[in-house]
N, C-alpha and C positions, 0 to 999 in steps of 0.2 A: 712779285713772284712768290708762289708758296713754297716751291722746292727747286733747287738747283742740284742736278745730278752731275757728277764729275768723274772722269777716267783721269788718274793722276799721271804724271810722266813716268815712262817706262825707261830704265837705264839702258836698254837695248833697243829702244825704238829707232835709232838710226842705222842699225846694222843691216846691210844690204842683202845679206844672204838669208835672212829670216823672213817669215810670213808676218805681215802685219795687217790686221783686220780691223773692221769698224766696231764700235761698241753697241753691238745689237742687244745686248742684255739691258743696256740703260734705254734703248729705244723702245723695247717691250714695257719696261716699267713705266716710262714716260706716257706711252699710249694707254695702258691700264688706268693710270693715275687720272689723265685728261678725260677719260670717259666718266670719271666720277668727279668731275668739276674742280680738279686741283691743277692750278697753273704751274707748268713744269718747263725748265730750260735744261739743256745738255752742254757741257763744255768739255771737249776732248783734248787733253793735253799731250796726247801723243800726235796730234796734228798742230794745234796751236802751241807757240812757245810760251812757256810759263815764266812769270816774274811775280815777285810779291806785289810790286806797285801796281801792275795791271790788274792782278786779282782783286785787290783792295778797291780799285776803281769800279770793277764790276760789282762787288758787293754794295758800293754806294749807290750805283746806278739802278741795280735790279731789286735791292733789298729783300733778299730771300728770307724766309723764316726758317727753313730747314735746308741744310746741306747734306747731301748723300754721296759718299765715295764708294766705288767699287774697286776692289784692290785684289790683284794677283799677289802671291807671296813677295816678289821682288819689289812691288809697288806700294806695299803696306806702309812703309816709313814715309814715302811722299804723301800718301793720303793722309797720315797722321799730322804731317806738317801743315798741310792745307788746312785741315780742321783747326789746328792750334791757332793759325794765323786768323781765320775766321772768328774764333773766340776772342782773340786779342782785339779785333775790330769791334766785336759786340757780343757781350756775354748772353744777349738774348737769342742769339743764333743756335738752333738745335743742330747737333751733328749726328750723322748715322753712317755706319760702315757695313758694307756688305762684300760679297764676292767669294772666291775660292778660298782665300786665306782665312777669312772670317769664318767660313764653314768648317775648315780644318781644325781651327783652334779658337772656338768662340769665347770660352772663359779667359783663356791666356791673352787673347788679343785685346779685350777691353780693359784687362788688368795693366797690360804692358803700354797702352797709349790712352792716357787720362783725357786726351783731346776728343775722344769718341764717347758721346753721351749714350747711344744706343748701337746695338749690333743685330742685324737682320740675319738669320741663318736658316737654310733650307731655300724653298722656292720663294722668290721675294714679293711677287705682285701683291697679293692679299695682305700680307704682313705689313708692308710698307703703307698700303692704303689705310689700314686700321691704326698705324701709328700716327700717321698725318692727322686723321680725324681726331684721335685722341688728344694729340697735341692742341689742336684747334678748340677742343671743348674741355680741356684739362681733365681728360678722363683717366681710368684706372689702366695702368700699363701691365698689370699683373694677368690680365685677362687676354692678352694678346699673344697667341701661340707663335712660335718661331722668333720671340725677342729675348735678347739679353741686355740687362741694363743695371745701372747702380741704385741702391737704395740706402743712402747714407754710406757706411763703409762696407756694406754687403753687396756682393754680386749676384744678381738674380737671373737665372736661366729659365724661362718658361717652357712649357711643353712644346714638342716638335709639332710643326703644323703639317696637316695632311696635304698631299699634292693635289693640285688642281685636276679634278677628273676630266672635264670637258676643255681641251686645250683651244677649242674654236670659241670658248667664251672670252679668250684673250684678244684684243683687236690687233690688227696688223701693226707691226712696229713703227714707231714715229720717225720714218726716215727723214722727214722734213726738218727735224731737229739735228741731224748728223752733219758734221762738217766733212764734205767730200774732197777736201784738199789732198794732195798728192802725198803719199807716204813713201817711205823708203822700202826697198825690197820688192815682195810680190804678195798677192792676195793668196795665191797657192803656187808652188814651185812650177815655173814655166809660164806663168802669167804676170806681166809687169803691173805694178800698181799705177802705171801711167794710164791704163785702160779704166773706164768707169764700170765698176763691178760692185755687186753686192752679195751678202750672205743670205740664204733662205733656209729656214728650218722648217722640215715637214714633220719633225717629231722632236720629243725630248727624252733624254736619258739613254741608258745602255744596260742591258741585263746581264753582261758578261761578268764584271767585277775583276778586272785585271789588278794586280797587286799594287802597281805603280800609278794608277789613275785616280785623280782626286775628285771625278765627277760623282762618285758614289756619295760623298758627303752631302751633296746638293739634292740629288734624286734618288739615292739608293740604288739597289739593283733592278731598277724598273725602267720601262720604256713606254711612252703614250705617243699615239699617233693623231695628227691632224687629219680631218676629212680631206680627202683628195679634191673635192668640189671647192673646199674652202682655200686649199693651196692654189688652185687654178684661179680663184678670184684675186689672190695676192699677186700671182703672175701677170695677170692682165694689168694691175696696177703698176707693177714695176716698168711694163712696156709703155704704158700710155703716159704715166706721169714722170718717169725718171729716165727712160731710154737707155737702160744699162746694157752694156756690150757683152758681159759675162756675169754668170750666176755661179756662185759657190755654194753647192748644197752642203749645209753645214751640220747635217745629222751625224751623230758619232757612227752610225751604220746605215747607210742609204738603202741597202738591199736586204735588210733584216726580214722583210716580208717580201718575197719575189713577186706574187701577183700584185701587190700594191706598187712596187718598183715598175712593173710593166705598164701599170695604169698611168703612173706619173710620167714615164717616158712618152706616152701618147700625148699627155697634156702638154709637155715641153714642145712636142713636134707641132701639134695643131696651133700652138699660140706663137710659133716663130721663133723660139728660143734657139739661137745659133750655136752658142757656146756655153757649156756648163761643165763643172767638175765635181767630184765627190770623193769621200773616204768611205771605205767599206772593209768588209772581211772576206778572206779567201774562201771561206766556207758557206758563204751565203750568195754566191754568184753562180751562174750557168753560162754556157756557150750562147745559148739563146738570149738571155738577158743582156749580156755584154753587147751582143750584136744589135739589140733594140735600144740600148743606151747610146751606142755609137750613131745608130741611125736618126737619133732625136737630138743629136749636137753634143754629145759627151766627148769632150776633147781630153779628159784626163780622169784616171782613177787611181787612187792611192790605197795601198794594202798596208795595214799595221801587221807587221811580221815579228819584229823585235830581235829575233835570233834564228840562226840556221841550225841550233841544237834542239832537238825535240825535248830534252831534259829541261832546258831553260824556259821553252815555251810553255811547258806544263807547270813549272814552279811559279811562272809569272801569271799563271791563270788564264791564259789566251783562248784555251779551248779551240785550237786549230792544229791541223797536221801539216807537216812539210809537204806531203804529197798533194794536198789541197792547194797549197800556195803555188807549187809547180804548175798545177792545171790551170789555175785561175789566171796566172800571168800569161801563159801560152794562149789561153782562150781570148784574153783581152788583146793580144797581139794580133791573133787571127781575125778578131772583130774589126780590126783597123783603128782602134782608140789611139790617138797620137802620142799621149803621154801615160806611161805606167810608172808609178813610184812605189818604191819599197821603203818603209820606214823601219829602222833597226836602232836598237838601244844597246850600248855597251853597259853591262851590269844591270841588265833587265831583271836578274836576280842576283843578289850580292855573292852567291856562291860561284858565278861563272869562272871558267878556267880557260887557259889558252887553247886547250882542245875545243871548247865550246866556240870560242871566238873564230878558230880556223874553220869550223863548220859554217859559221856566218859568212866568212870570206868566200867560201866555195859556193854558197847559195846566191850570193851577190854576182858572181861571175858566171854562173850557169844559166841565168835566165835574162831574157831581153828586157831589162828595165831601161826607162829613159833616164830616171833619176833614181838615186838612193839617198836617204837621209841617215846619217849615223851620228846619233846624239849619245851623249853620256847621261846615265841615269841621274834624275833629279828626284831626290826623296821628299816629295811635297808633303807638307804637313797634312794629317788626316788619313794618309794611305798607309796600307800594310806595310810597304817599303820603308816608310819613314820610321814606323814603330820599330821594325826589325833592325835598321841600321842604327838607330838611337840607342836601343837596348844593348847592341854589340859594341857600343862605343866607335862607330864608324864615322860619325860627324865630328870635325875637328872643333877645338875649343874656340877658335876665332871665327867660325861661321856666322855670317849675317844674313838677314833675309834677302838683301839685294844679291846675295851670291847664288839663289836659287833660280838660275837661268839655264836654258838648255844649250846655250851657245856663247862664246865670247869672253868667259871667264874661267880660270882654272877651278874646278871643283874643290870645295872644301870638306870633302869626304873621301873615303876609300871604300873598296869592297874588300872581300876576304883574301884575294889573291893579287890585286892591283892597287898600287898607290895612285894618288891624284895624277902624278906626272906619268905614270904608265898608262893611265886612261886617255890622257891626251895624246901620248905618243901613239896609241893603237888607233885613235880617231883619226889622226892625220894620215896614218899609214894606209888604212882601209879607204879613206876617201881619196887619197892620191892614187892608189892602184885602180880605182874605179873611173876617175874622171881624167886624170892625166895620161891618157893613152891616145896614140895618133888615130886609131879607129873611132874613139868616142868623139874626138874633137872634130875630125873630118866630117862624120855623120851629123853633128849638130850644125855645123857651118853650112852644110848642104840643105839643111831643113829650113834655113831662114828664108823667109818670104816677104818681109817688110823691114823698113827702117826702124819700127818699133821693136821687131824681134832682134835686129842687130844690135840696137841700144841695150836691150834687156841682157842678151848673152855677154856683151862687152862689159857691162857693169858687174854682173854676176861673176864672170871670169876674173876681173880685176880684184873684186871683193874677196874671191876665194884665194887668189895668189897672195893677197896682203895678209889674209889670216894664216895661210899655210907657212909664210915666211916669218910669222911673228912668234914670240915665245909663248 
């Protein structure tokens, strides 16, 4: 094997209340490299149990020349440990790191973890291909855009690579290399990971530029679209070869171009997609579009709202209005879409006050949501929020990269008006007020149509109570 791509273990991978998805980024890299005669494998340690002994056995059997790890901020330490173990097995193995954390702090990351030989930042396909070919041929690494590496005691960061203009030049992701074993939680809230589902990307990037979002460090404030005919070919493959029960459209904003969204709805419908879900924005939908989505099998739409305070929405760079949120949610309910989710963030801007949070509470209770997600701000490296909070001394001295999770750990940071403990108290209070009401519980019990639904709601309910009663 030339290259072994790895998703390291996530400290939150067993949490039932969180969404857990497949490593589609690795599947795209693998497909692109295979098209250029590089033999690739994928190990997903969010599915497969990790142990040093088993990993060393894999290295002995597969003999990869290069190991690549894709790391979120909470998994960067585990990625570095895996690469260090590979180095201890054979100094000949080359290690490469990529992913959101590497994009947020490229120089810092390679300095902090000496087990990484190279770091790929920006869009990874072409950079990783050029690096693999350069390693094969002992070529010059300084000509590879999007690469960070060591040269003696010096750290070299090459120029940024331009984004791939034609997304259709990238082959369909190598789903045959993905482990579809059962994960905890859900693919998207309301859909158990017991069903066979997959993520589908019809575009890359987001032009909005929210202050808390790390995607800009990879794609900038740009969005590129795949041709709808190319998307349809991938959908046909998903049905013919994999028989998926549900598709999660993983675009940052599915309805960014309304005409294109209508066209994709027609494609879903004529190809027999019975169930799909998406994330989108309140200002990019219409009543007619939401009806077309429901008619083509859309069972859930999630809106990123973040706050009920227009002041906080504006400071966070969301570029939406409260009135647009209210219209969009009512339109989605009128269209008959089964699940409507609102995603909110406590501390979406660090200046948030109790008055702002009260506005969020009112918006949560005034609209017909099926689900709300109330997370605490996570200042991901590379975001404007991270820079602001670090500059103002809001990150605690004992903060560790594994603490940068949206759920399940006390935040190791505070905002201008709320301590870490305050944020947790507010999160639990708002969540309890929405979910623990007789009206909500009865409504969801009456919506159950199968044993799978019953099991999902039982596990989710038990996990919620366990979290709520915990410290």
